[in-house]
N, C-alpha and C positions, 0 to 999 in steps of 0.2 A: 487621464486628466479630470475625470469626475469620480473619484474614489470615495467611499463612505465605509468607515470601520466602527462597528457597534452603534450604528444610527447617528454617528456625529460626522459631519464632513471634514474631510483632511484638506490641507493646503493644496493649491494648484501645483501640479507636477510632483507631489509628495511620492508617488510610486516610482519616479524615475530612477534608474540604476546609478546614476553619477551624482555625486554630492553637489557639484556646482550646479547642475540642472535643478535640483531641489530647492536650492537657495536663490536661483535666478528671480523667481516671482517676488520674493522678498526684496531682493536688491533693487529691482525696477520700482516697486511700490515706494520704498524708501527714498530713492533718488527723486521720484516724482513729488513725494511729500515734502521733502526738504526744498526742492527747487520752487515749487508752486506756492508754498506757504509765505514766504517774504515777497515773492514777485506779486502775488495777488494783492497783498497789502499796499505795495508801492504804488502799482497801477491803478487801484481803486481810489486811493488818496490823491495821488499826483495828477493822473490823467482824467479820471471821472470826477474827482472832487468830493468823494464820499468821507464821512468823518472818520477819523483813525480807530476809534473804538469799534464802531460798526464794521468798518472794513476788516479789522482784525478778526472779529467774531465770524464774519462770513469766510475769511481765508482758512481759519482752522476747521470750519464745518465742511468746507469744500475739499480740503487738502488732507487732513489728518485720517478721515475714514478710508483712504486708499490703502492703509496698512491693513485695516480689517477686510478689505476686499480680497486679500490673498486666500483666507480661509472662509470668509462669508460675504461673497459679492453682493447677494441680494440684499442683506441688511445694510451693507454699505451704500447701496444704490438709494434706498429710502432716505438715508441722511443727506447724501450729496444732492440727490435730485430736489428734495425740499429746500437745502440751502441754495441751489442755483436759482430756483424760483423765486425764493426770498430776496436773493441778490438783485435780480432783475427788478422785482417790485421797489427795492430800496433804491435802485438807480433812477427811478422815475421821480424821486424827491429832489434831485440835484439836477443842475444845468449842464450837460456835457456836450462837446463837440459832436456834430452830426457824422463826421468821419469814423467816430469810434464805434465798435461792434455793440450791438445791443439785439437782444435781450441778454446774451450771454458772452462775456468778455473772452478773450482768447485763452487766459489761463484756465477759465472753468471748462472751455470746449476741451483743451488737452487733457485735463484730468477726466473729464467724462469719457473721452475716447478709451483711455487706459481701463477705466471702470467697466466700460461695455465689452472690452476685450475680454476681461476677466469673467463677466457674466457669460459670454459666449462660450468660454472653455468649460463652465460649471453647469449652466442651466439647459433645460430642455428647450424645444422650439416653441412650445405654448407660452412659457414665461418670457423668452426673448420677444416674442411677437407683442405681448402685453407691455413689456418694457418700452419697446420702440412706439407702440400706439400711444402710451402716456407721454412719451418725450414729444412726439409729433403734436399731440393735442395740446400740451403746455406752450409749445413753441408757437403755434398757429393761435392760441388764445391770447398770448401776451402780444403777438404782432398787432392785434387790434388797438393796442395802448400805445403803440410806438410813438414816442415824441417827434421823431425826425423822419417819419414814413418806414415802410416796411418792405424790403425788398428781398432778393434770393439770397443775399449774405446773411440775413437774419435766420435762414433755415440751416445754416451750417452745422448746428448742433444735432438736428435731426438726420441730415444727409450723412455726415461723418460718423455719428453714433450708430445709424443703421449699417453702414459699412463694417465697422468693428464687431458689432452683434453678429454679422452674417459670416465675417472672417473666423471669429472665435468658434461660432456654430459649426462651421464646416471642419475646422481643425479637431474639434471635439468628436463630432460623428466619425470622422475618418479615424481616429484614434481608437473609438469604439468598436468600429468595424474590424480594425487590425487585431484588437484584443481578442474579439469573439473568434476570429479566424484561427488566432493562436491556440485558444482554448479547445477549439473543435479540432484541429490538427493534433492536439495532445491526446484528447478523447479518442480519436480515430486510430492513432497509433497504439494506445492501450487496448482497444477493442481488436485491432488488427493482430496484435501479440497474444491476446487471449483466444481468438480464433485460430490462430496458428497451433496454439498449443493444444487445443481442443481437438482439432483435426488430427495432430499427431498421436494423441491419445487413442482416437478412435481407430486409426491405422494400425497401431501397435495392438490394441485390443483385437482387431481382426486377424493379425497375424498370429498372436498367441492362442486364438480359438483352436487351431489346428493342433497346437503342442498339447493343450489341455484336453481336446476331444480324444487324442490319441491314447492318453492316459486313462481316461474314463472309459474308452472302449475296451481296454485291456482288463480293466477291473470287472466290466461287465462280463466278458467272455470267461475270465477266470471263475467268477461267481457262478455262472451259468452251468459250467462243465465240472465243477467241483464235485459233484454226486455221481459223475460218471468216471472221473479220474481216481476218486478216492471212495472206493466201494463200502469201507467199513464206517462211513459217517453216520453218527446217530441221527435220528429223525429230527431233533431240535436243531442240530448243526445244519442240516440240509435246509431246514426252513430259514435259518439265519443267512445262509448263502443266497437263498432264493429272495429273501428280502433286500440283501445288498445289491443284487443284480437288478432288481425293480428300481431300487433308489438311484442306481447309476443310469439306467435307461431314462429315468425321469430327469435327471440332472442334464443328461445330453440334449434332451428336448428343450429343456429351459435356455441351454447354451445356444441351441440353433435359433430360438426366439430372440435371444439377445443379440445375436450376430446380425439378425435381420434389422434389428433397430439401428445397429451401427452402420448398416450398409448405406451407400449413397450411390449417385448416378456414375461416379468416377471410380467406384471401386470395383475392381475386377480380380478374378483369380484367387478368391479366397480358399477354393478347393485344391489349389496347386500346393504340393508339399513345400513347405518352408525350409529355406536353406540353413546351413550350419557351418562349422570350421571346415568340413572337407571342401565346401563350395568356394571358400575364399581364394584359394589358389587359382581357380578359373577366373575370379573377379580381377585379381592381380594381374593375370596374364592379358585380359582384355584391355585393362588400362595400360599396360605397358605397350600395347600395339597403338595406343593413341597418343601418349605423351612421352614415350621413351622407356628406358629400363628402369624397372622397379625392384628394388632389393626386397626379397621376402624371405622371412624365417617362419616356417610353418610350425604347427603344433599338433601331435597325433593323439593328445589326450582325450579321454572320454569326458565330456561335459553334459550337464543338463541341456535338454533342447532349447529351453528359454534363454540359457546363456550362449548357446551357440548361435541361436537367431539374432540376439542383441549384438554379439561380436561381428556377425556378418553385416549387419546393418550399419554399425559404427564405421567399419572399414569401407563399406560401400559409400556412405556419405562423405567420408574423408576424402577418398579418392575422387569422387565427383567434385569436390571443391577444388582439388588439385587440378583436374581438367579444365575447370571454369576459370579459376583465378591464378593458377601458376603453372600454365602448360609449359612442359619441357623442363621443369625443376627436378633435381635429383629427389628421389622419394624412396623411403624405406618402411616396409610394413613388418611388424614383428608379433608373434603370438608366443606367450610362454606361461607356464603354469608354476606357481610358487607352491611349496609344501605348506602343509597345515602349521600354525604357529600359535603363539600365545593369544593372538587376537581372534582365534576361530579357525575355520576351515581354510583351505587353500583357496588361492585367487587366479583368475585368468587375468592375465595383462595384455591388453591390446594397444599397440603403439604405433601410430602413423605419423612419420615426421617427413616434411619436405623442406628443400632448401629455397633460396630466393629464386624467382622465375628469371629467365634470360632477359626477358624485357618487363618494365613495370606493368603491374596487372591493370586492367581497366576499371576494376571495381574492388572494394574490401571483401574479406573472406564471406562475410555475410552481412548485408544491409539489413537494417531494423525493420522487421515486419515483412520481409520479401521472401526470405528462404526459411526452409524446414529443417536445414541440416544440424545445426548446433542445438536447436529446440529438441528435435528428435533424439539426438545423442543423450542430452540431459535426461529426457523423460525415460529413455529405455534403461539408463543407468540407475535412475532413481527407482523405478518399478522393481528392480531386482536387488536393490540395496547395495549397489557398488559405489564407486567414486569416478569422477571424470575431471580431468585437468586439460584444460585447452588454453592456448595463448601464443603470441607471435614469439619468435626467437630473435636473438640480437642481429643476426646476419640477414634478417628480412624473411626468413622462412616461418613455418608454422608447425606446432606440435599438439598432437591429440593423444592423451593417455588415459585409458579406461582400465579400472580393476574390478573385475567382476567375481562375486562369491560362487564357489562351486557346490556349497551344500545348501539344502533347503532350509537349515536352521538359520543360516546367515540372510535369507531373503527377507525383506522388510516390506 
């Protein structure tokens, strides 16, 4: 309701999503102006006995600025407030009946209420308070010059104007609170997604530590034992192997320190050997005991440890989603290796497909920011340079397909 773009105030409700809501303030202002302009002239001349020229000037000054109030309500208030006070003073020069409202005729009160509502929707509390105090001061000050006495009905402008200012201010602040809550929810959702991704990356790094540490240990042992296994090594080659072993041991130490940074209170079992393709059969068997038969097509190919670990975790997360969101659904797990082609080395294809659950699931496959399943899958596949295809099936099931490279040259 109180939006500003490049330092210039926008029209009231300009940020609304529906076009008719954006046009509503202009329509109300137009109707008020068109209705009040001739009515004010007629009432001031016929009822109050004011001259036609002066009545017309006052009517224009009091009604026309209502169109300005849609975008600049405070500027419009300066004009209308001055015109209302001038009109009250002008009525002191004529003799009108005591039954008529003074210092502000009914038409002026109606237009002023609409103006106060626009002010409440745009301006801050301090400005609204100053506007009301100026209105009350002018109203009371003019009351001392009342030609027929001054009663409670003479304060109608102050009372109704205050109500309109209060109503508009409450609506504006309510809208502002809702807008800030929506912004905070958006920020919180983004932060939650970012934190989930970072946690997954840290967990993946901890798991890959064992894989890398194993290879570094092999390098260290081979370099250390080279001079004993190969008796004919020249002295400079032996020194080279000794240097390689020292560098490998230093790298292992750095990796242990890195793993210490990645550890947290919930992280356990980093020293447990990481699973691979052979352990997927046990995983499928355990899932089948929980949700029913699971069709499994194994693969006995030799794959890099990082690829085997990623395949295991992908199947683990996919089956966990089946257990949580599609219990009892027909499920198929397939592992296959494709031969090297024109696009590079071979690929390990991991496919997990489940049908629709017997009963409607209580929740979607993964709610935004609450689960790590798909986030972890995407990150694991990205780290080793593979591709991941996930999505619902027409029959209500779900499909997860990952293609993982088998050669180090394809890792990115």
